[in-house]
MDAnalysis code that builds the backbone (N, CA, C; Angstrom):
import MDAnalysis as mda
import numpy as np

u = mda.Universe.empty(510, n_residues=170, atom_resindex=np.repeat(np.arange(170), 3), trajectory=True)
u.add_TopologyAttr("name", ["N", "CA", "C"] * 170)
u.add_TopologyAttr("resid", np.arange(1, 171))
u.add_TopologyAttr("resname", ["MET", "ASP", "VAL", "ARG", "HIS", "ALA", "HIS", "VAL", "ASP", "SER", "PRO", "VAL", "GLY", "PRO", "LEU", "LEU", "VAL", "VAL", "ALA", "ASP", "GLY", "ASP", "ALA", "LEU", "ALA", "GLY", "LEU", "TYR", "PHE", "GLN", "GLY", "TYR", "ARG", "TYR", "THR", "PRO", "PRO", "PRO", "SER", "ALA", "TRP", "GLY", "ARG", "ARG", "THR", "ASP", "ILE", "SER", "ALA", "ASP", "ALA", "VAL", "LEU", "ALA", "GLN", "ALA", "ARG", "SER", "GLU", "LEU", "ASP", "GLU", "TYR", "PHE", "ALA", "GLY", "LYS", "ARG", "GLN", "LEU", "PHE", "ASP", "VAL", "PRO", "ALA", "VAL", "THR", "SER", "GLY", "ASP", "GLU", "PHE", "GLN", "GLU", "GLN", "VAL", "TRP", "ALA", "GLN", "LEU", "ARG", "ARG", "ILE", "PRO", "TYR", "GLY", "VAL", "ARG", "ILE", "THR", "TYR", "GLY", "ASP", "ILE", "ALA", "ALA", "GLY", "LEU", "GLY", "GLY", "LYS", "GLU", "LEU", "SER", "GLN", "SER", "VAL", "GLY", "GLN", "ALA", "VAL", "GLY", "ARG", "ASN", "PRO", "VAL", "SER", "ILE", "VAL", "ILE", "PRO", "CYS", "HIS", "ARG", "VAL", "VAL", "GLY", "ALA", "GLY", "GLY", "LYS", "LEU", "THR", "GLY", "PHE", "GLY", "GLY", "GLY", "LEU", "GLU", "ARG", "LYS", "GLN", "LEU", "LEU", "LEU", "ASP", "LEU", "GLU", "GLU", "PRO", "PRO", "GLU", "SER", "ARG", "ALA", "GLY", "ARG", "LEU", "PHE"])
u.atoms.positions = np.array([
    [0.828, -1.187, 0.000],
    [0.000, 0.000, 0.000],
    [0.868, 1.244, 0.000],
    [0.194, 2.366, 0.059],
    [0.864, 3.654, 0.047],
    [0.852, 4.246, 1.446],
    [1.889, 3.948, 2.214],
    [1.967, 4.416, 3.602],
    [2.721, 5.738, 3.628],
    [2.120, 6.710, 4.355],
    [2.751, 8.014, 4.494],
    [2.340, 8.626, 5.826],
    [3.072, 9.657, 6.219],
    [2.822, 10.241, 7.531],
    [3.038, 11.752, 7.529],
    [2.537, 12.352, 8.602],
    [2.760, 13.773, 8.859],
    [2.629, 13.975, 10.369],
    [2.989, 15.149, 10.816],
    [2.859, 15.502, 12.226],
    [1.842, 16.628, 12.355],
    [1.053, 16.571, 13.427],
    [-0.007, 17.536, 13.676],
    [0.172, 18.095, 15.078],
    [0.091, 19.399, 15.213],
    [0.085, 20.016, 16.538],
    [-1.319, 19.900, 17.114],
    [-1.401, 19.712, 18.429],
    [-2.702, 19.595, 19.083],
    [-2.586, 20.064, 20.527],
    [-3.713, 20.264, 21.193],
    [-3.681, 20.639, 22.607],
    [-3.081, 19.566, 23.519],
    [-2.929, 18.344, 23.026],
    [-2.307, 17.278, 23.819],
    [-0.890, 16.994, 23.337],
    [-0.330, 17.940, 22.600],
    [1.029, 17.793, 22.107],
    [1.052, 17.302, 20.668],
    [2.259, 17.159, 20.121],
    [2.392, 16.720, 18.739],
    [1.821, 15.314, 18.542],
    [1.149, 15.124, 17.419],
    [0.598, 13.823, 17.069],
    [1.197, 13.366, 15.749],
    [1.538, 12.101, 15.683],
    [1.979, 11.474, 14.446],
    [0.752, 10.853, 13.802],
    [0.444, 11.244, 12.568],
    [-0.677, 10.652, 11.844],
    [-0.113, 9.867, 10.667],
    [-0.590, 8.638, 10.533],
    [-0.109, 7.736, 9.487],
    [-1.302, 7.284, 8.673],
    [-1.178, 7.363, 7.355],
    [-2.223, 6.880, 6.459],
    [-1.682, 5.705, 5.670],
    [-2.585, 4.796, 5.346],
    [-2.258, 3.654, 4.491],
    [-3.372, 3.560, 3.460],
    [-3.064, 3.830, 2.220],
    [-4.096, 3.853, 1.198],
    [-5.090, 4.949, 1.488],
    [-6.369, 4.591, 1.521],
    [-7.442, 5.566, 1.730],
    [-7.925, 5.635, 3.162],
    [-7.081, 5.251, 4.133],
    [-7.524, 5.226, 5.531],
    [-6.422, 5.682, 6.473],
    [-6.867, 6.176, 7.612],
    [-5.965, 6.508, 8.708],
    [-5.548, 5.200, 9.370],
    [-4.263, 4.960, 9.473],
    [-3.769, 3.700, 10.034],
    [-3.050, 3.896, 11.361],
    [-2.775, 5.140, 11.732],
    [-2.097, 5.396, 12.995],
    [-2.277, 6.826, 13.438],
    [-2.464, 6.989, 14.737],
    [-2.504, 8.309, 15.349],
    [-1.858, 8.125, 16.724],
    [-0.655, 8.655, 16.855],
    [0.163, 8.369, 18.031],
    [0.578, 9.641, 18.765],
    [0.486, 9.587, 20.086],
    [0.988, 10.655, 20.935],
    [2.503, 10.584, 20.979],
    [3.133, 11.721, 21.190],
    [4.574, 11.739, 21.390],
    [4.890, 10.922, 22.642],
    [5.842, 10.011, 22.546],
    [6.233, 9.189, 23.674],
    [5.394, 7.940, 23.867],
    [4.442, 7.694, 22.968],
    [3.589, 6.506, 23.069],
    [4.438, 5.251, 22.935],
    [4.281, 4.352, 23.871],
    [5.116, 3.157, 23.970],
    [5.072, 2.269, 22.725],
    [3.918, 2.192, 22.070],
    [3.764, 1.259, 20.953],
    [3.777, 1.926, 19.582],
    [4.370, 3.109, 19.492],
    [4.536, 3.739, 18.189],
    [5.447, 2.856, 17.350],
    [5.028, 2.552, 16.120],
    [5.902, 1.730, 15.283],
    [7.194, 2.479, 14.946],
    [8.210, 1.756, 14.532],
    [9.472, 2.422, 14.188],
    [9.284, 3.323, 12.965],
    [10.095, 4.376, 12.855],
    [9.973, 5.303, 11.723],
    [9.962, 4.622, 10.349],
    [10.612, 3.504, 10.226],
    [10.624, 2.805, 8.938],
    [9.224, 2.330, 8.522],
    [8.302, 2.234, 9.474],
    [6.937, 1.786, 9.172],
    [5.983, 2.949, 8.902],
    [6.452, 4.182, 9.047],
    [5.588, 5.339, 8.872],
    [5.374, 5.703, 7.407],
    [6.179, 5.136, 6.532],
    [6.118, 5.515, 5.123],
    [6.769, 6.869, 4.917],
    [6.531, 7.390, 3.751],
    [7.159, 8.672, 3.411],
    [6.481, 9.831, 4.151],
    [7.269, 10.842, 4.444],
    [6.707, 12.061, 5.046],
    [6.050, 12.849, 3.914],
    [4.878, 13.378, 4.196],
    [4.151, 14.079, 3.147],
    [3.602, 15.403, 3.659],
    [3.307, 16.278, 2.719],
    [2.666, 17.546, 3.036],
    [1.212, 17.231, 3.353],
    [0.806, 17.486, 4.584],
    [-0.525, 17.085, 5.042],
    [-1.640, 17.721, 4.209],
    [-1.431, 18.928, 3.733],
    [-2.476, 19.591, 2.958],
    [-2.626, 18.989, 1.560],
    [-1.641, 18.215, 1.117],
    [-1.699, 17.594, -0.208],
    [-2.194, 16.145, -0.143],
    [-2.555, 15.678, 1.047],
    [-2.997, 14.291, 1.217],
    [-4.413, 14.291, 1.775],
    [-5.362, 13.747, 1.050],
    [-6.778, 13.813, 1.431],
    [-7.046, 13.173, 2.790],
    [-6.478, 11.997, 3.061],
    [-6.740, 11.300, 4.324],
    [-6.128, 12.057, 5.496],
    [-4.878, 12.450, 5.363],
    [-4.211, 13.150, 6.455],
    [-4.826, 14.533, 6.685],
    [-5.212, 15.220, 5.616],
    [-5.853, 16.527, 5.758],
    [-7.212, 16.371, 6.454],
    [-7.960, 15.334, 6.110],
    [-9.241, 15.104, 6.767],
    [-9.035, 14.803, 8.247],
    [-8.042, 13.974, 8.551],
    [-7.751, 13.648, 9.955],
    [-7.405, 14.914, 10.732],
    [-6.547, 15.752, 10.168],
    [-6.167, 16.994, 10.861],
    [-7.376, 17.907, 11.060],
    [-8.178, 18.068, 10.040],
    [-9.358, 18.921, 10.130],
    [-10.331, 18.413, 11.196],
    [-10.576, 17.115, 11.209],
    [-11.496, 16.544, 12.186],
    [-10.925, 16.620, 13.597],
    [-9.625, 16.439, 13.746],
    [-9.009, 16.594, 15.068],
    [-9.140, 18.033, 15.552],
    [-8.916, 19.001, 14.653],
    [-9.076, 20.415, 15.027],
    [-10.503, 20.682, 15.507],
    [-11.482, 20.140, 14.787],
    [-12.885, 20.316, 15.174],
    [-13.169, 19.640, 16.516],
    [-12.615, 18.453, 16.720],
    [-12.796, 17.729, 17.980],
    [-12.252, 18.552, 19.145],
    [-11.035, 19.038, 19.015],
    [-10.426, 19.808, 20.105],
    [-11.124, 21.143, 20.327],
    [-11.804, 21.659, 19.307],
    [-12.557, 22.898, 19.444],
    [-13.958, 22.644, 20.005],
    [-14.285, 21.381, 20.270],
    [-15.598, 21.034, 20.810],
    [-16.698, 21.022, 19.764],
    [-16.324, 20.934, 18.491],
    [-17.299, 20.991, 17.403],
    [-17.513, 19.641, 16.716],
    [-16.862, 18.607, 17.183],
    [-16.994, 17.279, 16.571],
    [-17.012, 16.228, 17.667],
    [-17.960, 15.301, 17.546],
    [-18.059, 14.195, 18.496],
    [-17.761, 12.855, 17.846],
    [-17.977, 12.748, 16.553],
    [-17.707, 11.517, 15.807],
    [-16.722, 11.818, 14.692],
    [-15.866, 10.870, 14.412],
    [-14.906, 11.024, 13.328],
    [-15.415, 10.296, 12.092],
    [-15.265, 10.955, 10.950],
    [-15.675, 10.370, 9.677],
    [-14.494, 9.821, 8.888],
    [-13.285, 10.253, 9.224],
    [-12.118, 9.769, 8.496],
    [-12.067, 8.244, 8.617],
    [-11.933, 7.539, 7.492],
    [-11.843, 6.076, 7.578],
    [-10.588, 5.672, 8.362],
    [-10.732, 4.707, 9.243],
    [-9.605, 4.216, 10.040],
    [-9.504, 2.711, 9.866],
    [-8.291, 2.239, 9.750],
    [-8.049, 0.811, 9.577],
    [-7.070, 0.342, 10.650],
    [-7.306, -0.845, 11.177],
    [-6.401, -1.438, 12.165],
    [-6.000, -2.819, 11.670],
    [-4.927, -3.339, 12.221],
    [-4.460, -4.667, 11.807],
    [-3.911, -5.433, 13.004],
    [-4.775, -5.649, 13.981],
    [-4.374, -6.408, 15.157],
    [-4.765, -7.866, 15.034],
    [-4.517, -8.608, 16.105],
    [-4.965, -10.005, 16.108],
    [-6.477, -10.032, 16.348],
    [-7.076, -11.197, 16.330],
    [-8.530, -11.312, 16.427],
    [-9.083, -10.677, 17.705],
    [-8.431, -10.921, 18.832],
    [-8.918, -10.362, 20.100],
    [-8.790, -8.844, 20.108],
    [-7.651, -8.321, 19.664],
    [-7.471, -6.874, 19.608],
    [-8.547, -6.227, 18.738],
    [-8.826, -6.821, 17.602],
    [-9.843, -6.266, 16.704],
    [-11.215, -6.243, 17.376],
    [-11.512, -7.279, 18.174],
    [-12.784, -7.297, 18.905],
    [-12.836, -6.162, 19.927],
    [-11.743, -5.958, 20.627],
    [-11.685, -4.881, 21.619],
    [-11.807, -3.528, 20.923],
    [-11.057, -3.329, 19.852],
    [-11.087, -2.048, 19.158],
    [-12.468, -1.781, 18.559],
    [-13.172, -2.828, 18.152],
    [-14.551, -2.660, 17.675],
    [-15.431, -2.148, 18.812],
    [-15.201, -2.643, 20.029],
    [-15.959, -2.160, 21.186],
    [-15.631, -0.700, 21.472],
    [-14.378, -0.322, 21.332],
    [-13.987, 1.075, 21.573],
    [-14.722, 2.012, 20.617],
    [-14.856, 1.590, 19.373],
    [-15.518, 2.421, 18.359],
    [-16.978, 2.705, 18.726],
    [-17.567, 1.858, 19.562],
    [-18.978, 2.001, 19.926],
    [-19.213, 2.865, 21.164],
    [-18.148, 3.290, 21.825],
    [-18.321, 4.096, 23.045],
    [-18.704, 5.510, 22.629],
    [-19.880, 5.975, 23.030],
    [-20.311, 7.319, 22.641],
    [-19.443, 8.416, 23.270],
    [-19.418, 9.534, 22.598],
    [-18.736, 10.732, 23.082],
    [-19.231, 11.069, 24.482],
    [-18.306, 11.358, 25.374],
    [-18.655, 11.771, 26.725],
    [-19.006, 10.638, 27.673],
    [-18.965, 9.407, 27.195],
    [-19.303, 8.241, 28.024],
    [-18.017, 7.529, 28.412],
    [-17.982, 7.071, 29.635],
    [-16.832, 6.290, 30.126],
    [-17.322, 4.891, 30.451],
    [-16.550, 3.897, 30.057],
    [-16.845, 2.522, 30.438],
    [-15.581, 1.908, 31.026],
    [-15.735, 0.792, 31.683],
    [-14.571, 0.166, 32.326],
    [-14.014, -0.966, 31.469],
    [-12.775, -1.301, 31.771],
    [-12.154, -2.460, 31.128],
    [-12.997, -3.697, 31.406],
    [-13.525, -3.785, 32.625],
    [-14.370, -4.913, 33.010],
    [-15.644, -4.990, 32.193],
    [-16.228, -3.825, 31.862],
    [-17.429, -3.802, 31.024],
    [-17.137, -4.404, 29.648],
    [-16.017, -3.999, 29.071],
    [-15.643, -4.538, 27.756],
    [-15.373, -6.029, 27.879],
    [-14.635, -6.418, 28.912],
    [-14.318, -7.830, 29.121],
    [-15.581, -8.666, 29.264],
    [-16.536, -8.172, 30.043],
    [-17.791, -8.901, 30.239],
    [-18.509, -9.092, 28.904],
    [-18.487, -8.082, 28.063],
    [-19.119, -8.171, 26.758],
    [-18.421, -9.116, 25.809],
    [-17.153, -9.399, 26.095],
    [-16.378, -10.291, 25.227],
    [-16.241, -11.701, 25.795],
    [-16.871, -11.964, 26.932],
    [-16.821, -13.323, 27.447],
    [-16.664, -13.459, 28.939],
    [-16.193, -12.453, 29.633],
    [-16.065, -12.569, 31.079],
    [-15.088, -11.574, 31.663],
    [-15.362, -11.190, 32.893],
    [-14.524, -10.206, 33.598],
    [-13.062, -10.643, 33.702],
    [-12.839, -11.965, 33.637],
    [-11.462, -12.453, 33.738],
    [-10.600, -12.014, 32.545],
    [-11.226, -11.479, 31.513],
    [-10.489, -10.988, 30.346],
    [-10.032, -9.537, 30.513],
    [-10.315, -8.926, 31.661],
    [-10.030, -7.498, 31.865],
    [-8.577, -7.131, 31.579],
    [-7.643, -7.931, 32.032],
    [-6.233, -7.612, 31.797],
    [-5.898, -7.679, 30.312],
    [-6.421, -8.686, 29.627],
    [-6.191, -8.794, 28.178],
    [-6.833, -7.633, 27.443],
    [-8.016, -7.230, 27.897],
    [-8.679, -6.067, 27.310],
    [-7.792, -4.844, 27.501],
    [-7.253, -4.657, 28.698],
    [-6.376, -3.521, 28.972],
    [-5.167, -3.502, 28.052],
    [-4.590, -4.669, 27.796],
    [-3.437, -4.742, 26.893],
    [-3.830, -4.352, 25.473],
    [-4.996, -4.821, 25.025],
    [-5.456, -4.482, 23.674],
    [-5.778, -2.993, 23.566],
    [-6.451, -2.455, 24.585],
    [-6.774, -1.024, 24.586],
    [-5.479, -0.220, 24.503],
    [-4.474, -0.640, 25.248],
    [-3.195, 0.058, 25.270],
    [-2.438, 0.027, 23.956],
    [-2.793, -0.888, 23.087],
    [-2.118, -1.004, 21.786],
    [-2.963, -0.438, 20.639],
    [-4.024, 0.271, 20.980],
    [-4.867, 0.898, 19.961],
    [-3.995, 1.794, 19.077],
    [-3.937, 1.512, 17.774],
    [-3.056, 2.302, 16.905],
    [-3.655, 3.625, 16.439],
    [-4.930, 3.861, 16.688],
    [-5.571, 5.079, 16.186],
    [-6.249, 5.806, 17.355],
    [-5.423, 6.271, 18.279],
    [-5.927, 6.971, 19.468],
    [-6.834, 8.127, 19.075],
    [-7.679, 8.500, 19.978],
    [-8.663, 9.585, 19.857],
    [-9.761, 9.203, 18.865],
    [-9.410, 8.905, 17.615],
    [-10.403, 8.525, 16.614],
    [-11.095, 7.230, 17.041],
    [-10.318, 6.261, 17.499],
    [-10.857, 5.068, 18.160],
    [-10.627, 5.356, 19.640],
    [-11.691, 5.738, 20.354],
    [-11.565, 6.420, 21.652],
    [-11.189, 5.549, 22.853],
    [-9.948, 5.136, 22.912],
    [-9.473, 4.342, 24.045],
    [-9.421, 5.155, 25.336],
    [-9.385, 6.475, 25.233],
    [-9.344, 7.333, 26.426],
    [-10.627, 7.254, 27.240],
    [-11.693, 6.731, 26.649],
    [-12.986, 6.637, 27.344],
    [-13.091, 5.398, 28.227],
    [-12.029, 4.592, 28.258],
    [-12.029, 3.377, 29.078],
    [-11.284, 3.676, 30.373],
    [-11.952, 3.404, 31.486],
    [-11.389, 3.682, 32.806],
    [-11.394, 2.408, 33.647],
    [-10.737, 2.464, 34.767],
    [-10.694, 1.332, 35.680],
    [-11.980, 1.228, 36.496],
    [-12.039, 0.192, 37.293],
    [-13.204, -0.029, 38.162],
    [-13.454, 1.202, 39.019],
    [-14.701, 1.540, 39.189],
    [-15.064, 2.703, 39.996],
    [-14.735, 4.027, 39.339],
    [-14.421, 4.018, 38.049],
    [-14.110, 5.248, 37.332],
    [-12.681, 5.720, 37.489],
    [-11.831, 4.885, 38.097],
    [-10.437, 5.266, 38.338],
    [-9.675, 5.423, 37.017],
    [-8.899, 6.509, 36.941],
    [-8.038, 6.698, 35.771],
    [-6.876, 5.724, 35.853],
    [-6.774, 4.896, 34.849],
    [-5.673, 3.940, 34.798],
    [-5.128, 3.912, 33.396],
    [-3.965, 3.337, 33.255],
    [-3.246, 3.148, 32.022],
    [-3.750, 3.855, 30.788],
    [-2.863, 4.590, 30.171],
    [-3.156, 5.231, 28.900],
    [-1.835, 5.450, 28.204],
    [-1.731, 4.962, 26.977],
    [-0.475, 5.053, 26.236],
    [0.027, 6.468, 26.054],
    [-0.886, 7.427, 26.087],
    [-0.494, 8.816, 25.934],
    [-0.202, 9.503, 27.248],
    [-0.366, 8.772, 28.355],
    [-0.144, 9.343, 29.677],
    [-1.455, 9.779, 30.306],
    [-1.542, 9.643, 31.624],
    [-2.784, 9.946, 32.331],
    [-3.186, 11.421, 32.234],
    [-2.220, 12.314, 32.144],
    [-2.538, 13.734, 32.011],
    [-3.304, 13.993, 30.703],
    [-2.840, 13.371, 29.613],
    [-3.548, 13.519, 28.332],
    [-4.928, 12.867, 28.395],
    [-5.000, 11.701, 29.041],
    [-6.294, 11.026, 29.159],
    [-7.283, 11.928, 29.895],
    [-6.855, 12.532, 30.975],
    [-7.735, 13.417, 31.735],
    [-8.152, 14.604, 30.892],
    [-7.229, 15.167, 30.124],
    [-7.565, 16.294, 29.271],
    [-8.642, 15.905, 28.259],
    [-8.514, 14.730, 27.640],
    [-9.505, 14.269, 26.664],
    [-10.856, 14.014, 27.331],
    [-10.840, 13.417, 28.501],
    [-12.091, 13.172, 29.220],
    [-12.753, 14.486, 29.625],
    [-11.956, 15.443, 30.083],
    [-12.501, 16.754, 30.452],
    [-13.107, 17.454, 29.238],
    [-12.448, 17.336, 28.098],
    [-12.947, 17.938, 26.868],
    [-14.343, 17.413, 26.528],
    [-14.560, 16.134, 26.779],
    [-15.820, 15.487, 26.428],
    [-16.877, 15.553, 27.531],
    [-16.501, 16.060, 28.684],
    [-17.447, 16.095, 29.797],
    [-18.598, 17.049, 29.501],
    [-19.844, 16.593, 29.681],
    [-20.986, 17.474, 29.430],
    [-20.928, 18.720, 30.318],
    [-21.338, 19.883, 29.772],
    [-21.275, 21.130, 30.541],
    [-22.001, 21.056, 31.884],
    [-23.135, 20.348, 31.943],
    [-23.877, 20.276, 33.208],
    [-23.087, 19.510, 34.267],
    [-22.310, 18.515, 33.859],
    [-21.470, 17.786, 34.821],
    [-20.325, 18.662, 35.285],
    [-19.738, 19.381, 34.350],
    [-18.618, 20.263, 34.666],
    [-19.051, 21.335, 35.661],
    [-20.247, 21.879, 35.465],
    [-20.757, 22.940, 36.338],
    [-20.981, 22.444, 37.758],
    [-21.232, 21.133, 37.925],
    [-21.489, 20.589, 39.248],
    [-20.249, 20.214, 40.027],
    [-19.078, 20.294, 39.394],
    [-17.840, 19.936, 40.073],
    [-17.332, 21.087, 40.920],
    [-16.696, 20.743, 42.031],
    [-16.069, 21.761, 42.882],
    [-14.737, 22.217, 42.303],
    [-14.007, 21.296, 41.655],
    [-12.714, 21.647, 41.046],
    [-12.427, 20.737, 39.912],
])
């Protein structure tokens, strides 16, 4: 395929966006543990000259501005069967909703899969667009996030409904 990449500035720091053919194949935070090696990013391209990367950047800008809740840019993943099942569940989490690793595990066969679910969530190659930040630990606890807990909190705060935000003390 035609793999290419660009970098995008965002409120959560620089993002690496990777396209493969007609789809977004990677969106990685700086310092993300599972970012593929540069040799897998394909050629560096001018983002404004690439339809997929330009769409991803535009939709991310709208998301961070609070004007987009769903992404339309096509995204493709290539994990093993279990990872693909988990990532399919992530795609179904509505904007502003948080679910637990245990909830996903229960839907895939049992709570005992929670650790495996956590590993798959942590390897999500298309962060934000496939919303792994919406998955929290038991009791709503912030746990593991490849982009770091500070970024996860920022994304969750961005999606928090105004009425909930108004009811918080801090």
